[in-house]
C-alpha positions in Angstrom: 8.2 15.3 9.1 8.7 11.6 9.6 11.0 9.6 7.3 9.4 7.2 4.9 10.7 4.3 7.2 9.1 5.8 10.3 5.8 6.5 8.4 5.7 2.9 7.2 6.4 1.6 10.7 3.5 3.7 12.0 1.2 2.4 9.2 2.3 -1.2 9.9 1.7 -0.9 13.7 -1.7 0.8 13.2 -2.8 -1.7 10.6 -1.9 -4.6 12.9 -3.8 -3.0 15.8 -6.8 -2.7 13.5 -6.5 -6.4 12.5 -6.3 -7.5 16.2 -9.3 -5.3 17.1 -11.6 -6.0 14.1 -10.5 -9.5 13.1 -10.5 -10.8 9.5 -14.2 -10.9 8.6 -15.0 -7.4 7.3 -15.2 -5.9 3.9 -12.2 -4.0 2.6 -13.9 -0.6 3.1 -14.2 -1.1 6.9 -10.4 -1.6 7.1 -9.9 1.4 4.8 -12.0 3.6 7.0 -10.5 2.3 10.2 -6.9 3.0 9.0 -7.8 6.4 7.5 -9.4 7.4 10.9 -6.6 6.3 13.1 -3.9 7.8 10.8 -5.8 11.2 10.7 -6.1 11.1 14.4 -2.3 10.6 14.5 -1.9 13.8 12.5 -1.3 12.4 9.0 -2.8 13.7 5.8 -4.9 10.8 4.5 -6.7 10.8 1.1 -9.1 8.0 0.5 -9.8 6.5 -3.0 -7.3 9.0 -4.4 -7.3 9.2 -8.3 -4.0 8.5 -10.0 -3.9 9.5 -13.7 -2.4 6.9 -16.1 -0.6 8.3 -19.1 0.4 6.6 -22.3 3.9 7.0 -23.5 3.0 10.0 -25.6 1.6 11.8 -22.6 -2.0 11.1 -23.3 -4.3 10.5 -20.3 -5.7 7.1 -20.8 -7.6 6.7 -17.5 -7.4 6.7 -13.7 -6.6 4.3 -10.9 -8.1 4.9 -7.5 -5.6 4.1 -4.7 -7.2 3.1 -1.5 -5.1 5.5 0.6 -2.4 8.0 -0.1 -0.6 9.2 3.0 1.2 12.5 3.3 1.4 12.6 -0.6 4.2 10.1 -0.5 3.0 6.6 0.5 0.3 4.6 -1.5 -1.6 2.0 0.5 -3.5 -0.8 -1.3 -5.7 -2.7 1.0 -7.2 -6.2 0.6 -9.5 -8.4 2.5 -9.0 -11.8 1.0 -7.6 -15.2 2.0 -4.1 -14.5 0.7 -2.3 -11.9 -1.4 -1.9 -12.9 -5.0 0.5 -11.7 -7.8 -2.3 -9.5 -9.3 -2.4 -7.6 -6.0 1.2 -6.9 -6.3 0.9 -5.9 -10.0 -1.9 -3.5 -9.0 0.2 -1.7 -6.4 3.2 -1.5 -8.8 1.0 0.0 -11.4 -0.2 2.7 -9.0 3.5 3.5 -8.1 4.6 3.7 -11.7 1.7 5.7 -12.9 1.8 8.2 -10.0 5.6 8.3 -9.9 5.3 7.6 -6.2 8.4 5.8 -4.7 6.9 3.8 -1.8 3.8 1.6 -1.4 2.3 -0.8 1.1 0.1 -3.8 0.2 -1.9 -4.8 3.3 -4.2 -7.8 3.6 -6.7 -7.9 6.5 -8.7 -10.9 5.2 -6.5 -13.7 6.5 -6.3 -14.8 10.0 -2.6 -13.9 9.6 -2.0 -10.2 9.0 0.0 -9.6 5.9 1.9 -6.6 4.8 4.4 -6.0 2.1 6.4 -2.9 1.1 7.3 -2.1 -2.4 9.4 0.7 -3.8 10.2 2.1 -7.2 13.9 1.6 -7.9 16.2 3.5 -10.1 18.3 0.3 -10.6 16.3 -0.6 -13.8 13.9 -3.3 -14.6 13.5 -6.2 -12.2 12.8 -9.7 -13.3 9.1 -8.9 -13.6 10.0 -6.5 -16.4 8.0 -3.7 -14.8 11.0 -1.6 -13.8 10.6 -2.2 -10.1 12.7 -3.8 -7.5 11.6 -4.9 -4.0 13.2 -3.4 -1.0 13.6 -5.8 1.7 15.3 -3.9 4.4 12.5 -1.9 5.8 10.6 -4.5 7.8 11.4 -7.5 5.6 9.8 -7.9 2.3 6.8 -9.6 3.8 5.9 -9.4 7.5 3.3 -11.9 8.9 1.8 -11.5 12.3 -0.6 -13.7 14.1 -4.0 -12.1 14.4 
């Protein structure tokens, strides 16, 4: 089994290859299917549109999120096809991580001429400045990696 850092590197490299091949003009679903296809061919367990239950503080199920991809039951991938990533995209991924109690997530944007990817992780260090109880990890492949497409 690959470490989480190795898994994230593979996803990053695969995503960038998809961005180079397909460019930045498709709908999000095209990139989701391409990434799922390539990661499955590489031997990873990939779940698309994976439901994540959201619980209230008393344990009541109050709804579901649907993560674009869940890789090997330990990495959530949220895909975008927009001009630029925005704060609400980050909040969406952080909500998925918190609700699912998953430690690692990647936010990937295929919609810009520049490939964008950000890694986020839940932290046991307490609340961050956002008040969501998350801290960003910057050591994996920098907080935000931008590549020319």
